[in-house]
C-alpha positions, 0 to 999 in steps of 0.5 A: 499500500503506498504511503501518503507521501507517495500518492501526493505524488502519483497525485500531482503526476496525475495533475501534470498530465490533466493540465497538459491534455487541458492545454492540448484540448482548448489548442485544437479547439482554438485553433483547429475547430475556431471553437470560441474561447470560454467554451473551448476551456470549459470543453478542454475541462471537462476532457481534464477532468475525467482524465484525471478521474481514469488516472487517479482511480486506476493508478494514484488510489488504485480503486475499481468499484463505484465509479459512477459515485466516484466520478460524481464526487470527482467533479466536486471537488474538482469544481471546489478546487476551482473554485478555491482558485478563483477565489485566491485570485479574486482576493489577491487581484482585487482585494490586495491589488498585488500580481495576479502572477502573485494569486497564480502562485498562492493557488499553486502551493495552497489548491493541490493539497486541499483538492489531495485531501478531498481525493484521499478521504471523500472521493477515493476512500473505501466504504466502510463496512457495515455488518 
């Protein structure tokens, strides 16, 4: 059984792959298909989220049961991460009047541990046996 740190490392690798997927789908959508950028990033987000779910489910957390329930939880955790990221950026840029790059740096430090915690303890947690 992998250690928590080992799982976090795998989670980071999957996050990097999901980010690359997002960038590739976004680029293909706007350059090759001429999709409007906001729609393109929404499409790319969904493809990247499904990619991250599949890789985290099989490799990071190695679970195979209840995929539909886990997918909904994973989507919620991903959207919570997006909301936290946007909230950090809003505070840094609009309330503190700092550089958006400081917001990006803060989000890179804060959001992954939060989303990992949601995934580890809620999305991919093994159900407690009843009986």
